[in-house]
N, C-alpha and C positions, 0 to 999 in steps of 0.2 A: 506089928506096926513100927515098934522101936527099932527092930532089926533092919526093917526096910529103910528107915530114915538114916540109920548108921551107914548102911550100904551106899545110899545116895550121897551122903556127905563124904564118905571115903572115895567114891568115884570122882566127885568134884575135886577133891584134893589131889588125886592121882592125875587128873587132867591138867590141873595147874602146875604140878611138878613136871609133867611131860612137856608142857609149853615152855617152862623156864629152861629145861635142859635141851630143847630142840635146837638144831643148828639152823640158822637163818642167815641169808646174805642180803646185803643192801642192794637195791636196784634203783638206778636213777629214773626219774619220771620221764615218760615219753617227751619228745622235743616239740615245742611249739615254735615254729620258724617265724622270725620277725624280719628276716632279710627279704627285701623285695625280689620278685621273680625277674630274671633277666629275659627280656623279650627278644627272641632270636628273629621271629618273623613279624612283619608289619600286620596291622589289622586287616588290610586288603588281602594279603596272602592267606591269613587265617580264614577269611570269608570264602576265598576260592577253594581251599581245601575242604571246608565244611560243605559247600555247595556241591563239589564234585563227589564227596562221600555219599550224599543223598542220591546223586545221579547213578553211582555204582549200584546202590541198593535198589533203585527203581528199574534200571535198564538191564543190569547183569544179574543181580540177585545173589543169594547165598544158598548153599546146599545143606539140607538136613537129611542125609541118607539113612534108610532103615529106621525111621522114627515117625511112624504115622500119627502118634499122639501129638508130637510137636507140629507137624504139618496141619493137623486139625486146629490147633490153637492159633496158628498164623492165619489160616483161612477164616476163622471166626473173627479175628482182629481186623480183617479187611485186606490182607495181602493176596497177591495173585500167586497161586500155587500150581505149578505144572510139574508133575512127577515129583522129584525130590527138591526142585528149585523153587525158592521163595523170593518173589520180587515184591518190594514194599513201595506203596505210593509215597511220593515225596513228603517227608515230614512225619510219616507214621512211626518210624523207629525213634526219632527224637521225642515225639509226644509220649511214647511208652516209657522212655527213659526218665521222664519227669517224676515218676513216683518212687524212684530209687533215692534213698536218703543221701544227703550231702555229706554227712558224717554219722558214725555210730560208735557205740562202746562195745568192745569185745571184753567180756567178763572172764576173769581168771579164777582159779580155785581159791586163791588168796585175793580178796577184793582190793588190797593195796596195790596189786599188780595189774589192775584193769588198764586198758589202753583205749584212747579215742582215736579212731582211724578216719581220715578225711580232713577236709579243710586245709589248714596250714600245719597239721600235725605230722610228725615224722616218727615212725616206730621202727626200731632196729631189730632185726631177726637174724638167725644164723643162715648159712648157705643152704640151698635146697638141691637135693638129688645126686650128689657125687657117688658113683659106684665103687670108687677105690678110696683107700686110706693109706697113710704112710706112717710108719714108726721106726724107731732105731733098730728094734729087734727084727722086724719082718720086712722092712722096706715097703715098697709099693705093692699092695695086695687088695683082694676083694674084702669088703667090709663084712663084719659079723654083728650079731645083736649085742655082743659085749661092747664092740666099738660104738654102736648106736647109743647104748646106755651111758657110756663115758661122755659122749658129745652132749647128750641131754644134761648130764650133771654139770659139765663145764659151762654150758649155756646158762644154767641156773645160777652158777657161782659168779658169772660175769655181771658186774655192776652196770655195764653199758649196753647190754642186750635186754630189750624190754619184752621180748617174745621168745618162746621156746622153739618156734619154727615147726617144720613138718618132717620131711625125709632128710634129716641132717646127714645121713649116709644110707646106703641101700644094704640092709642085712641079708646077705645072700645065703646064709646058713639056715634060713627058715623058709619053708615053701611059700611061694607067691600068694597062694590062696588064703594064708593065715598070717603072714608077717605083719599086715596092717594092724592086727589086734595087738601084737607084741609092741609095735612101735607106738601106738596110741596109749597103751598101758604105761609105757615108759614115760611119756610126756605127762600123764596124769599123776603118776606116783613119785617120779624122781625130780619133779619141778612143780612149782605152783604158779608158773607164768602162763599166759595164753598160749594156745597151740593150734596146729592145723590138723584137719582130718584127711581121710583117704579118698582119692578120686579115681583109682585105677579100675574100678568097676562099680556100677550103681549099687550093688548089694553091699560093697565095702563102704560106700558112702553112708548107707543106711546103718551098717554096723557102727560107724563112727557116731552117728546121731544117737543110737541106742545106748552106747557106752556113756555118752554125755548125759543122757537121761538118768543113768545110775549115779553119776558123779554129782550132777547139779539138781536133779529133779526134773520130771517130765514137763511140768507146767512152766518152770523157769526157762527151760530150753525153748519152748514154743514162744515165749514172750521176750526173750533176750538172745543176743548173739554170743555164743561161747566158743565158736570155731570159725576159722577161715579155711578156704580150700583154693587150690590152684587149678583153674580150668583153661586148658590150652585149646585154641582154635587151630584146626589143621589147615593152615594157610596153603594155597589161596582159597578163601571164601567157603570152607567146608567145616561144618559143625558135626563131628561124628557122634554116633549114638552112645558111645561109652562116656565121653565127656559130657554130653548133654543129659544123659541119664543121671550122672553124678550131680550136675548143676541143678537138675530138677529136684533131687532129694534134698540138697542143701537149701535151695530157695523155698521149697514148700515147708521146711522146718525152721525158717527164719534164720538160717546160718549163712555166713558170708562167702562169696566166691570172688576170686581175683580173675577177671577175664583177660587173658593174655594171648594175643596172636603169636603163634610160633612162626616167626617171619624173618626172612633175610632178604634185604634189598638186592635185586638182581637175580635172585633165585626163586623165591615165592612171591616176589613183589617187583614193581618197576625198579629200574636202576636209579632213578632220581629220588632225592630225599622227599620232595613234595609228593611224588607219586606214591612212595611207600607210606608216607603219613596219611594220604587219602585212603589207601586200602586199610591201614591199621584202624583209622577212625570208623570206617564202614563196618569192619568186622567187630570191633568193640561195641558199637551202637547196637548191632544185631544181637550180640550176646547179652548185653544188659537188657535190651528190650524183651528178649525171650525170658529172662529171669523174672521180669515184671509181669509177663503173661502167666507165668506159673503162680506167682504170689506178689501182688502189689505191695511195695514197700520192702521187699526182700533186699538185704544189704549186699552191695556189689562194689568192687574196686576195679578201676581201670588200671590194668597191669602193663 
């Protein structure tokens, strides 16, 4: 008993010494914006865009190819499903979106780095997705996992980055089917800021959730948001099964998704700004609505 007590006290002392000697960097609190929004469009113009977005969803609809489970959810919710095309009665998408939270906390490994996303809050994160890096020795080249680790460390050291991000570069020296594990491990071990999970395949999204259960605990993950993810809509109006599969995994596990149409005006959308905004709104409402069909209250972000 005495030996056990001594070991316990020694372990506590070792932990305190480790904490005192650990390297830590100051991070500024996420930004709460007090500057009023600059209204570019009139209230009438906004109402026209919103009304036309509902018309697009009702008359044209959106595609959910190769995803019978999603089609079944839409049919049960009252949408008209013909083949892969989902047409929503006016107001259905907007009504489903109401259960998405206006803001939520993304928890970090270090609670002092938690961020609140939504409302008037501004959270700064590193760039996402560059395939190339550049340095003095090698010039412009494909990125490696060593580069990825360096960028995660630099993001951790930056006072003004509140978030560790996700694919800060693409480590091409690791096979695609496992690189998401190394990337997520880097965010978890080389930084204690919030981070993003993998969305390149539904099973990789599930791997991200499972790794977070190891880090935070399974119950904590189900009750709190510890990850964000980037879900791209394949504009125009197509929600492919890979992205929707990843969205489903994140939503059903209470993790956040950024719903972001991959859209260029005049290419995948109308030439006019108003027309493009109408399509963007229609696609985003459909994506958010689907997340709420999977799990009411699942956190989502309009990207």
